[in-house]
Backbone as JSON Lines, residues from 0, in Angstrom:
{"i":0,"aa":"M","n":[60.06,-46.74,-85.03],"ca":[58.94,-46.88,-84.12],"c":[57.74,-47.36,-84.94]}
{"i":1,"aa":"N","n":[57.09,-48.42,-84.48],"ca":[55.92,-48.97,-85.15],"c":[54.64,-48.5,-84.48]}
{"i":2,"aa":"L","n":[53.64,-48.17,-85.31],"ca":[52.33,-47.8,-84.78],"c":[51.53,-49.03,-84.37]}
{"i":3,"aa":"F","n":[51.63,-50.07,-85.19],"ca":[50.95,-51.31,-84.86],"c":[51.69,-52.48,-85.46]}
{"i":4,"aa":"R","n":[51.41,-53.64,-84.95],"ca":[52.06,-54.85,-85.44],"c":[51.05,-55.98,-85.3]}
{"i":5,"aa":"F","n":[50.94,-56.81,-86.34],"ca":[50.13,-58.01,-86.24],"c":[50.88,-59.14,-86.89]}
{"i":6,"aa":"Q","n":[50.58,-60.36,-86.45],"ca":[51.36,-61.49,-86.89],"c":[50.46,-62.64,-87.28]}
{"i":7,"aa":"F","n":[50.73,-63.24,-88.44],"ca":[50.09,-64.47,-88.87],"c":[51.02,-65.61,-88.47]}
{"i":8,"aa":"P","n":[50.57,-66.84,-88.54],"ca":[51.45,-67.95,-88.13],"c":[52.79,-67.96,-88.87]}
{"i":9,"aa":"F","n":[52.83,-67.55,-90.13],"ca":[54.07,-67.67,-90.88],"c":[54.64,-66.33,-91.35]}
{"i":10,"aa":"C","n":[53.9,-65.24,-91.17],"ca":[54.36,-63.94,-91.66],"c":[54.13,-62.89,-90.58]}
{"i":11,"aa":"R","n":[54.92,-61.87,-90.61],"ca":[54.74,-60.76,-89.7],"c":[54.7,-59.5,-90.55]}
{"i":12,"aa":"F","n":[53.71,-58.65,-90.33],"ca":[53.59,-57.4,-91.06],"c":[53.68,-56.27,-90.04]}
{"i":13,"aa":"A","n":[54.38,-55.23,-90.37],"ca":[54.5,-54.1,-89.46],"c":[54.3,-52.82,-90.25]}
{"i":14,"aa":"S","n":[53.7,-51.85,-89.62],"ca":[53.49,-50.56,-90.25],"c":[54.37,-49.53,-89.55]}
{"i":15,"aa":"S","n":[55.1,-48.8,-90.31],"ca":[55.97,-47.77,-89.73],"c":[55.17,-46.5,-89.54]}
{"i":16,"aa":"V","n":[55.81,-45.53,-88.94],"ca":[55.17,-44.24,-88.71],"c":[54.72,-43.61,-90.03]}
{"i":17,"aa":"K","n":[55.47,-43.85,-91.1],"ca":[55.14,-43.28,-92.4],"c":[54.0,-44.01,-93.08]}
{"i":18,"aa":"G","n":[53.51,-45.1,-92.52],"ca":[52.38,-45.82,-93.08],"c":[52.75,-46.85,-94.12]}
{"i":19,"aa":"I","n":[54.03,-47.15,-94.25],"ca":[54.46,-48.13,-95.23],"c":[54.43,-49.5,-94.6]}
{"i":20,"aa":"I","n":[53.77,-50.45,-95.23],"ca":[53.69,-51.81,-94.71],"c":[54.81,-52.61,-95.32]}
{"i":21,"aa":"S","n":[55.58,-53.27,-94.49],"ca":[56.68,-54.06,-95.01],"c":[56.6,-55.48,-94.45]}
{"i":22,"aa":"P","n":[56.59,-56.51,-95.31],"ca":[56.53,-57.88,-94.82],"c":[57.9,-58.36,-94.38]}
{"i":23,"aa":"H","n":[57.92,-59.15,-93.35],"ca":[59.14,-59.78,-92.87],"c":[58.92,-61.28,-92.95]}
{"i":24,"aa":"I","n":[59.53,-61.9,-93.93],"ca":[59.35,-63.32,-94.14],"c":[60.2,-64.08,-93.14]}
{"i":25,"aa":"Q","n":[59.56,-65.03,-92.41],"ca":[60.29,-65.77,-91.4],"c":[60.71,-67.15,-91.86]}
{"i":26,"aa":"S","n":[60.06,-67.69,-92.9],"ca":[60.41,-69.04,-93.33],"c":[59.9,-69.29,-94.73]}
{"i":27,"aa":"T","n":[60.27,-70.44,-95.29],"ca":[59.76,-70.84,-96.6],"c":[58.25,-71.05,-96.54]}
{"i":28,"aa":"A","n":[57.77,-71.54,-95.41],"ca":[56.33,-71.72,-95.24],"c":[55.6,-70.39,-95.32]}
{"i":29,"aa":"A","n":[56.24,-69.33,-94.86],"ca":[55.64,-68.0,-94.94],"c":[55.44,-67.58,-96.38]}
{"i":30,"aa":"K","n":[56.4,-67.88,-97.24],"ca":[56.27,-67.56,-98.66],"c":[55.09,-68.31,-99.26]}
{"i":31,"aa":"S","n":[54.93,-69.56,-98.89],"ca":[53.81,-70.36,-99.39],"c":[52.49,-69.79,-98.92]}
{"i":32,"aa":"A","n":[52.42,-69.4,-97.65],"ca":[51.19,-68.83,-97.1],"c":[50.85,-67.52,-97.8]}
{"i":33,"aa":"R","n":[51.86,-66.69,-98.03],"ca":[51.62,-65.41,-98.7],"c":[51.18,-65.64,-100.14]}
{"i":34,"aa":"T","n":[51.79,-66.58,-100.82],"ca":[51.4,-66.91,-102.2],"c":[49.96,-67.4,-102.23]}
{"i":35,"aa":"F","n":[49.6,-68.26,-101.27],"ca":[48.22,-68.75,-101.2],"c":[47.26,-67.6,-100.97]}
{"i":36,"aa":"F","n":[47.6,-66.7,-100.03],"ca":[46.74,-65.57,-99.71],"c":[46.57,-64.65,-100.92]}
{"i":37,"aa":"L","n":[47.66,-64.33,-101.61],"ca":[47.57,-63.48,-102.8],"c":[46.78,-64.16,-103.91]}
{"i":38,"aa":"G","n":[46.97,-65.48,-104.07],"ca":[46.19,-66.22,-105.05],"c":[44.71,-66.19,-104.73]}
{"i":39,"aa":"F","n":[44.39,-66.33,-103.43],"ca":[42.99,-66.26,-103.0],"c":[42.4,-64.9,-103.33]}
{"i":40,"aa":"L","n":[43.12,-63.82,-103.03],"ca":[42.63,-62.48,-103.34],"c":[42.41,-62.29,-104.83]}
{"i":41,"aa":"L","n":[43.35,-62.78,-105.62],"ca":[43.22,-62.68,-107.07],"c":[42.01,-63.45,-107.56]}
{"i":42,"aa":"L","n":[41.8,-64.62,-107.03],"ca":[40.64,-65.44,-107.41],"c":[39.35,-64.78,-106.97]}
{"i":43,"aa":"A","n":[39.31,-64.27,-105.75],"ca":[38.09,-63.69,-105.21],"c":[37.73,-62.38,-105.89]}
{"i":44,"aa":"F","n":[38.71,-61.52,-106.09],"ca":[38.42,-60.2,-106.63],"c":[38.75,-60.05,-108.1]}
{"i":45,"aa":"G","n":[39.53,-60.95,-108.64],"ca":[39.9,-60.88,-110.05],"c":[39.0,-61.71,-110.93]}
{"i":46,"aa":"S","n":[38.05,-62.46,-110.35],"ca":[37.19,-63.33,-111.15],"c":[36.28,-62.56,-112.09]}
{"i":47,"aa":"Q","n":[36.01,-61.29,-111.76],"ca":[35.18,-60.51,-112.65],"c":[35.81,-60.36,-114.03]}
{"i":48,"aa":"Y","n":[37.13,-60.46,-114.1],"ca":[37.81,-60.33,-115.38],"c":[37.84,-61.65,-116.13]}
{"i":49,"aa":"A","n":[37.64,-62.75,-115.45],"ca":[37.63,-64.06,-116.1],"c":[36.29,-64.32,-116.76]}
{"i":50,"aa":"E","n":[35.23,-63.67,-116.27],"ca":[33.92,-63.83,-116.86],"c":[33.85,-63.03,-118.14]}
{"i":51,"aa":"G","n":[32.83,-63.32,-118.94],"ca":[32.67,-62.61,-120.2],"c":[32.33,-61.14,-119.99]}
{"i":52,"aa":"A","n":[32.62,-60.38,-121.0],"ca":[32.34,-58.95,-121.0],"c":[31.44,-58.63,-122.18]}
{"i":53,"aa":"T","n":[30.9,-57.43,-122.18],"ca":[30.19,-56.93,-123.35],"c":[31.21,-56.18,-124.19]}
{"i":54,"aa":"K","n":[31.39,-56.62,-125.43],"ca":[32.35,-56.01,-126.35],"c":[31.56,-55.3,-127.45]}
{"i":55,"aa":"T","n":[31.78,-54.01,-127.6],"ca":[31.09,-53.22,-128.61],"c":[32.06,-52.85,-129.72]}
{"i":56,"aa":"W","n":[31.65,-53.07,-130.96],"ca":[32.47,-52.77,-132.13],"c":[32.58,-51.27,-132.31]}
{"i":57,"aa":"I","n":[33.81,-50.76,-132.43],"ca":[34.05,-49.34,-132.69],"c":[35.01,-49.17,-133.87]}
{"i":58,"aa":"G","n":[35.25,-50.27,-134.61],"ca":[36.3,-50.3,-135.62],"c":[35.93,-49.83,-137.01]}
{"i":59,"aa":"G","n":[34.66,-49.48,-137.26],"ca":[34.28,-49.08,-138.61],"c":[34.52,-50.21,-139.59]}
{"i":60,"aa":"N","n":[35.14,-49.91,-140.72],"ca":[35.46,-50.91,-141.74],"c":[36.87,-51.42,-141.48]}
{"i":61,"aa":"S","n":[36.97,-52.53,-140.79],"ca":[38.27,-53.03,-140.37],"c":[38.2,-54.53,-140.1]}
{"i":62,"aa":"T","n":[39.2,-55.05,-139.39],"ca":[39.28,-56.49,-139.13],"c":[38.83,-56.84,-137.71]}
{"i":63,"aa":"W","n":[38.18,-57.99,-137.6],"ca":[37.68,-58.52,-136.33],"c":[38.83,-58.68,-135.33]}
{"i":64,"aa":"N","n":[39.95,-59.16,-135.79],"ca":[41.07,-59.57,-134.94],"c":[42.0,-58.41,-134.57]}
{"i":65,"aa":"T","n":[41.44,-57.23,-134.29],"ca":[42.23,-56.08,-133.87],"c":[41.65,-55.57,-132.56]}
{"i":66,"aa":"S","n":[42.44,-55.63,-131.5],"ca":[41.96,-55.25,-130.16],"c":[41.38,-53.85,-130.11]}
{"i":67,"aa":"A","n":[42.0,-52.91,-130.8],"ca":[41.56,-51.51,-130.75],"c":[40.2,-51.28,-131.4]}
{"i":68,"aa":"N","n":[39.69,-52.27,-132.14],"ca":[38.38,-52.13,-132.78],"c":[37.23,-52.43,-131.83]}
{"i":69,"aa":"W","n":[37.54,-52.74,-130.59],"ca":[36.53,-53.15,-129.6],"c":[36.6,-52.27,-128.37]}
{"i":70,"aa":"S","n":[35.44,-52.06,-127.76],"ca":[35.37,-51.35,-126.48],"c":[34.61,-52.22,-125.5]}
{"i":71,"aa":"P","n":[35.23,-52.57,-124.38],"ca":[36.6,-52.27,-124.04],"c":[37.57,-53.01,-124.96]}
{"i":72,"aa":"S","n":[38.79,-52.52,-125.01],"ca":[39.79,-53.06,-125.91],"c":[40.01,-54.55,-125.68]}
{"i":73,"aa":"G","n":[40.17,-55.27,-126.77],"ca":[40.43,-56.71,-126.7],"c":[39.5,-57.46,-127.63]}
{"i":74,"aa":"I","n":[40.02,-58.47,-128.27],"ca":[39.25,-59.29,-129.21],"c":[38.25,-60.12,-128.42]}
{"i":75,"aa":"P","n":[36.99,-60.18,-128.85],"ca":[36.0,-60.96,-128.1],"c":[36.37,-62.43,-128.0]}
{"i":76,"aa":"G","n":[36.04,-63.02,-126.87],"ca":[36.29,-64.44,-126.63],"c":[35.0,-65.17,-126.31]}
{"i":77,"aa":"S","n":[35.13,-66.42,-125.9],"ca":[33.99,-67.31,-125.76],"c":[32.95,-66.86,-124.74]}
{"i":78,"aa":"G","n":[33.31,-66.07,-123.76],"ca":[32.32,-65.62,-122.78],"c":[31.75,-64.25,-123.07]}
{"i":79,"aa":"D","n":[32.17,-63.63,-124.17],"ca":[31.82,-62.24,-124.43],"c":[30.54,-62.09,-125.27]}
{"i":80,"aa":"D","n":[29.75,-61.08,-124.89],"ca":[28.57,-60.68,-125.67],"c":[29.03,-59.57,-126.61]}
{"i":81,"aa":"V","n":[28.79,-59.76,-127.9],"ca":[29.25,-58.81,-128.92],"c":[28.07,-57.97,-129.39]}
{"i":82,"aa":"I","n":[28.29,-56.65,-129.41],"ca":[27.29,-55.7,-129.91],"c":[27.91,-54.91,-131.05]}
{"i":83,"aa":"I","n":[27.22,-54.87,-132.17],"ca":[27.64,-54.03,-133.3],"c":[26.46,-53.12,-133.6]}
{"i":84,"aa":"N","n":[26.67,-51.8,-133.41],"ca":[25.58,-50.84,-133.54],"c":[25.89,-49.71,-134.51]}
{"i":85,"aa":"T","n":[26.88,-49.93,-135.38],"ca":[27.21,-48.94,-136.42],"c":[27.39,-49.66,-137.75]}
{"i":86,"aa":"N","n":[27.13,-48.95,-138.84],"ca":[27.35,-49.52,-140.16],"c":[28.83,-49.89,-140.28]}
{"i":87,"aa":"S","n":[29.1,-51.14,-140.63],"ca":[30.48,-51.6,-140.67],"c":[30.66,-52.74,-141.65]}
{"i":88,"aa":"A","n":[31.81,-52.75,-142.32],"ca":[32.25,-53.88,-143.14],"c":[33.4,-54.51,-142.38]}
{"i":89,"aa":"I","n":[33.18,-55.71,-141.83],"ca":[34.15,-56.33,-140.95],"c":[34.76,-57.55,-141.64]}
{"i":90,"aa":"A","n":[36.07,-57.54,-141.78],"ca":[36.8,-58.69,-142.33],"c":[37.02,-59.67,-141.2]}
{"i":91,"aa":"I","n":[36.47,-60.86,-141.34],"ca":[36.64,-61.91,-140.32],"c":[37.9,-62.67,-140.69]}
{"i":92,"aa":"D","n":[38.98,-62.35,-139.97],"ca":[40.3,-62.88,-140.32],"c":[40.76,-64.0,-139.39]}
{"i":93,"aa":"I","n":[39.92,-64.41,-138.46],"ca":[40.18,-65.56,-137.59],"c":[38.85,-66.25,-137.31]}
{"i":94,"aa":"N","n":[38.91,-67.51,-136.92],"ca":[37.71,-68.16,-136.41],"c":[37.54,-67.67,-134.97]}
{"i":95,"aa":"S","n":[36.3,-67.45,-134.57],"ca":[36.07,-66.87,-133.26],"c":[34.87,-67.52,-132.6]}
{"i":96,"aa":"T","n":[34.92,-67.65,-131.29],"ca":[33.78,-68.13,-130.52],"c":[33.38,-67.03,-129.55]}
{"i":97,"aa":"I","n":[32.09,-66.71,-129.55],"ca":[31.57,-65.66,-128.67],"c":[30.34,-66.19,-127.94]}
{"i":98,"aa":"N","n":[29.87,-65.46,-126.95],"ca":[28.69,-65.87,-126.2],"c":[27.41,-65.53,-126.96]}
{"i":99,"aa":"T","n":[27.24,-64.26,-127.34],"ca":[26.08,-63.82,-128.12],"c":[26.52,-62.74,-129.1]}
{"i":100,"aa":"L","n":[25.67,-62.5,-130.11],"ca":[25.89,-61.47,-131.12],"c":[24.62,-60.66,-131.26]}
{"i":101,"aa":"T","n":[24.74,-59.33,-131.18],"ca":[23.6,-58.44,-131.36],"c":[23.97,-57.39,-132.4]}
{"i":102,"aa":"I","n":[23.14,-57.32,-133.45],"ca":[23.26,-56.26,-134.46],"c":[22.08,-55.33,-134.19]}
{"i":103,"aa":"T","n":[22.35,-54.06,-133.91],"ca":[21.29,-53.17,-133.45],"c":[21.44,-51.76,-134.0]}
{"i":104,"aa":"T","n":[20.53,-50.88,-133.66],"ca":[20.52,-49.46,-134.0],"c":[20.49,-49.23,-135.51]}
{"i":105,"aa":"N","n":[19.69,-50.03,-136.21],"ca":[19.52,-49.9,-137.66],"c":[20.85,-49.99,-138.42]}
{"i":106,"aa":"A","n":[21.79,-50.71,-137.88],"ca":[23.11,-50.87,-138.51],"c":[23.06,-51.91,-139.61]}
{"i":107,"aa":"T","n":[23.82,-51.66,-140.66],"ca":[24.06,-52.66,-141.71],"c":[25.5,-53.11,-141.54]}
{"i":108,"aa":"V","n":[25.65,-54.41,-141.26],"ca":[26.97,-54.97,-140.94],"c":[27.25,-56.12,-141.9]}
{"i":109,"aa":"S","n":[28.43,-56.13,-142.49],"ca":[28.82,-57.27,-143.32],"c":[30.01,-57.97,-142.68]}
{"i":110,"aa":"F","n":[29.91,-59.3,-142.66],"ca":[31.03,-60.15,-142.25],"c":[31.55,-60.79,-143.52]}
{"i":111,"aa":"T","n":[32.8,-60.53,-143.87],"ca":[33.43,-61.1,-145.05],"c":[34.61,-61.95,-144.62]}
{"i":112,"aa":"S","n":[34.64,-63.2,-145.08],"ca":[35.77,-64.06,-144.73],"c":[37.05,-63.48,-145.3]}
{"i":113,"aa":"S","n":[38.13,-63.63,-144.57],"ca":[39.41,-63.08,-145.0],"c":[40.48,-64.13,-144.76]}
{"i":114,"aa":"G","n":[41.2,-64.49,-145.81],"ca":[42.31,-65.43,-145.68],"c":[41.91,-66.89,-145.67]}
{"i":115,"aa":"G","n":[40.67,-67.19,-145.95],"ca":[40.19,-68.57,-145.95],"c":[38.78,-68.63,-145.42]}
{"i":116,"aa":"G","n":[38.23,-69.84,-145.33],"ca":[36.91,-70.01,-144.75],"c":[36.95,-69.64,-143.28]}
{"i":117,"aa":"R","n":[35.96,-68.9,-142.82],"ca":[35.94,-68.42,-141.43],"c":[34.61,-68.76,-140.77]}
{"i":118,"aa":"T","n":[34.67,-68.97,-139.44],"ca":[33.48,-69.31,-138.67],"c":[33.42,-68.47,-137.42]}
{"i":119,"aa":"I","n":[32.25,-67.91,-137.15],"ca":[31.97,-67.3,-135.85],"c":[30.99,-68.26,-135.17]}
{"i":120,"aa":"T","n":[31.43,-68.82,-134.05],"ca":[30.6,-69.75,-133.3],"c":[29.97,-69.01,-132.13]}
{"i":121,"aa":"I","n":[28.66,-69.19,-131.97],"ca":[27.92,-68.54,-130.89],"c":[27.55,-69.61,-129.87]}
{"i":122,"aa":"D","n":[27.9,-69.37,-128.6],"ca":[27.73,-70.36,-127.54],"c":[26.34,-70.4,-126.9]}
{"i":123,"aa":"N","n":[25.55,-69.34,-127.0],"ca":[24.27,-69.29,-126.29],"c":[23.18,-68.66,-127.12]}
{"i":124,"aa":"S","n":[21.94,-68.96,-126.75],"ca":[20.79,-68.26,-127.32],"c":[20.84,-66.82,-126.83]}
{"i":125,"aa":"G","n":[20.06,-65.96,-127.45],"ca":[20.02,-64.56,-127.05],"c":[20.62,-63.64,-128.09]}
{"i":126,"aa":"S","n":[21.13,-64.21,-129.18],"ca":[21.67,-63.38,-130.26],"c":[20.5,-62.79,-131.05]}
{"i":127,"aa":"T","n":[20.73,-61.58,-131.58],"ca":[19.63,-60.86,-132.22],"c":[20.13,-60.0,-133.38]}
{"i":128,"aa":"I","n":[19.36,-60.0,-134.45],"ca":[19.48,-58.95,-135.46],"c":[18.21,-58.14,-135.28]}
{"i":129,"aa":"N","n":[18.32,-56.96,-134.66],"ca":[17.14,-56.17,-134.32],"c":[16.45,-55.62,-135.57]}
{"i":130,"aa":"S","n":[15.18,-55.29,-135.42],"ca":[14.39,-54.71,-136.5],"c":[15.1,-53.49,-137.06]}
{"i":131,"aa":"G","n":[15.18,-53.41,-138.38],"ca":[15.86,-52.3,-139.05],"c":[17.34,-52.53,-139.26]}
{"i":132,"aa":"S","n":[17.9,-53.56,-138.63],"ca":[19.33,-53.86,-138.76],"c":[19.53,-55.02,-139.73]}
{"i":133,"aa":"T","n":[20.73,-55.09,-140.32],"ca":[21.03,-56.11,-141.32],"c":[22.4,-56.71,-141.05]}
{"i":134,"aa":"L","n":[22.48,-58.04,-141.17],"ca":[23.77,-58.74,-141.15],"c":[23.93,-59.42,-142.49]}
{"i":135,"aa":"I","n":[25.05,-59.13,-143.16],"ca":[25.36,-59.72,-144.46],"c":[26.55,-60.65,-144.28]}
{"i":136,"aa":"L","n":[26.39,-61.91,-144.67],"ca":[27.49,-62.88,-144.65],"c":[27.96,-63.06,-146.07]}
{"i":137,"aa":"Q","n":[29.26,-62.89,-146.31],"ca":[29.77,-63.06,-147.66],"c":[31.16,-63.67,-147.64]}
{"i":138,"aa":"G","n":[31.4,-64.51,-148.62],"ca":[32.73,-65.09,-148.79],"c":[33.64,-64.05,-149.42]}
{"i":139,"aa":"S","n":[34.81,-64.49,-149.83],"ca":[35.76,-63.58,-150.47],"c":[36.44,-64.3,-151.62]}
{"i":140,"aa":"T","n":[37.1,-63.54,-152.47],"ca":[37.8,-64.13,-153.6],"c":[39.16,-64.63,-153.16]}
{"i":141,"aa":"G","n":[39.7,-65.57,-153.91],"ca":[41.0,-66.13,-153.6],"c":[40.94,-67.63,-153.8]}
{"i":142,"aa":"S","n":[42.05,-68.29,-153.65],"ca":[42.08,-69.73,-153.86],"c":[41.56,-70.45,-152.62]}
{"i":143,"aa":"G","n":[40.98,-71.6,-152.82],"ca":[40.47,-72.42,-151.72],"c":[39.11,-71.96,-151.26]}
{"i":144,"aa":"T","n":[38.64,-72.58,-150.21],"ca":[37.33,-72.25,-149.65],"c":[37.4,-70.93,-148.9]}
{"i":145,"aa":"R","n":[36.51,-70.03,-149.23],"ca":[36.47,-68.71,-148.6],"c":[35.07,-68.45,-148.03]}
{"i":146,"aa":"S","n":[34.47,-69.47,-147.44],"ca":[33.11,-69.35,-146.93],"c":[33.07,-68.56,-145.62]}
{"i":147,"aa":"M","n":[31.89,-68.05,-145.3],"ca":[31.64,-67.34,-144.04],"c":[30.54,-68.09,-143.32]}
{"i":148,"aa":"T","n":[30.84,-68.59,-142.11],"ca":[29.91,-69.44,-141.38],"c":[29.55,-68.83,-140.04]}
{"i":149,"aa":"I","n":[28.26,-68.85,-139.74],"ca":[27.79,-68.57,-138.38],"c":[27.31,-69.91,-137.85]}
{"i":150,"aa":"A","n":[27.86,-70.34,-136.71],"ca":[27.5,-71.65,-136.15],"c":[27.1,-71.48,-134.68]}
{"i":151,"aa":"F","n":[26.29,-72.38,-134.2],"ca":[25.92,-72.43,-132.78],"c":[26.57,-73.66,-132.18]}
{"i":152,"aa":"S","n":[27.1,-73.53,-130.97],"ca":[27.89,-74.61,-130.38],"c":[27.06,-75.73,-129.76]}
{"i":153,"aa":"G","n":[25.8,-75.51,-129.52],"ca":[24.98,-76.53,-128.88],"c":[23.71,-76.79,-129.65]}
{"i":154,"aa":"T","n":[22.87,-77.62,-129.07],"ca":[21.58,-77.9,-129.7],"c":[20.53,-76.94,-129.15]}
{"i":155,"aa":"N","n":[19.52,-76.71,-129.95],"ca":[18.38,-75.85,-129.58],"c":[18.76,-74.41,-129.28]}
{"i":156,"aa":"L","n":[19.87,-73.94,-129.82],"ca":[20.24,-72.54,-129.67],"c":[19.65,-71.77,-130.85]}
{"i":157,"aa":"T","n":[19.17,-70.57,-130.58],"ca":[18.5,-69.81,-131.62],"c":[19.02,-68.38,-131.68]}
{"i":158,"aa":"M","n":[18.7,-67.73,-132.8],"ca":[19.0,-66.32,-132.99],"c":[17.71,-65.65,-133.42]}
{"i":159,"aa":"N","n":[17.35,-64.56,-132.77],"ca":[16.15,-63.82,-133.13],"c":[16.5,-62.88,-134.28]}
{"i":160,"aa":"I","n":[15.87,-63.09,-135.43],"ca":[16.14,-62.25,-136.6],"c":[14.89,-61.43,-136.88]}
{"i":161,"aa":"A","n":[14.83,-60.24,-136.26],"ca":[13.73,-59.31,-136.51],"c":[14.09,-58.37,-137.66]}
{"i":162,"aa":"G","n":[15.39,-58.29,-137.96],"ca":[15.88,-57.49,-139.07],"c":[16.11,-58.38,-140.28]}
{"i":163,"aa":"T","n":[17.25,-58.23,-140.93],"ca":[17.54,-58.95,-142.17],"c":[18.87,-59.69,-142.06]}
{"i":164,"aa":"L","n":[18.86,-60.94,-142.53],"ca":[20.09,-61.73,-142.67],"c":[20.24,-62.01,-144.16]}
{"i":165,"aa":"K","n":[21.34,-61.54,-144.77],"ca":[21.6,-61.74,-146.19],"c":[22.81,-62.63,-146.39]}
{"i":166,"aa":"L","n":[22.72,-63.54,-147.33],"ca":[23.84,-64.38,-147.74],"c":[24.21,-63.96,-149.14]}
{"i":167,"aa":"T","n":[25.44,-63.5,-149.35],"ca":[25.86,-62.95,-150.64],"c":[27.03,-63.75,-151.19]}
{"i":168,"aa":"A","n":[26.87,-64.2,-152.43],"ca":[27.94,-64.94,-153.1],"c":[28.95,-63.95,-153.69]}
{"i":169,"aa":"V","n":[30.23,-64.18,-153.38],"ca":[31.3,-63.36,-153.93],"c":[32.41,-64.3,-154.36]}
{"i":170,"aa":"G","n":[32.81,-64.24,-155.62],"ca":[33.92,-65.05,-156.11],"c":[33.76,-66.51,-155.76]}
{"i":171,"aa":"E","n":[34.8,-67.08,-155.14],"ca":[34.78,-68.49,-154.77],"c":[34.13,-68.73,-153.41]}
{"i":172,"aa":"G","n":[33.67,-67.68,-152.77],"ca":[33.04,-67.83,-151.46],"c":[31.55,-68.08,-151.58]}
{"i":173,"aa":"T","n":[31.16,-69.07,-152.33],"ca":[29.75,-69.28,-152.61],"c":[29.1,-70.28,-151.65]}
{"i":174,"aa":"K","n":[29.81,-70.76,-150.67],"ca":[29.25,-71.69,-149.7],"c":[28.97,-70.92,-148.42]}
{"i":175,"aa":"Y","n":[27.72,-71.01,-147.93],"ca":[27.34,-70.3,-146.73],"c":[26.65,-71.27,-145.79]}
{"i":176,"aa":"N","n":[26.94,-71.11,-144.53],"ca":[26.37,-72.0,-143.53],"c":[25.8,-71.21,-142.37]}
{"i":177,"aa":"A","n":[24.62,-71.57,-141.97],"ca":[24.05,-71.06,-140.71],"c":[23.58,-72.31,-139.98]}
{"i":178,"aa":"T","n":[24.4,-72.82,-139.06],"ca":[24.08,-74.07,-138.4],"c":[23.84,-73.87,-136.92]}
């Protein structure tokens, strides 16, 4: 016995007394309509996940490319705003593109290239090293170029440095770029 029944042009949905909704596919066109409808819902309500997030470093002295070092979990991507608010020595083991970078809460943070020359590219203005906070860029020892680069992806992008930005030569990592 059904409590209610409604029908779309290609699909019919019915609810049983127990409240379980079960689709009854009538044709191949119904599958296409349902796929379109589910895709629309995913696009409409899932788009919040496609946009950038605020990623806060919780990894202490560890590597950038570890999902568990970030809250919420996941390595920052091109739309993400990155906040580091604790003293940390971070090994930059991949090239990364982020939306903004903020060093805050009187934190001293070092970015050290790992495994080769590394670049963190910032896509937008709004990055900050707050007063009392420090960002140290340093290369690493090993063969080949081991530079640490902070780059901006466009023209006229800026970073507000109210705190301290230090460039430190280590071994063969003596080339530093802030472009």
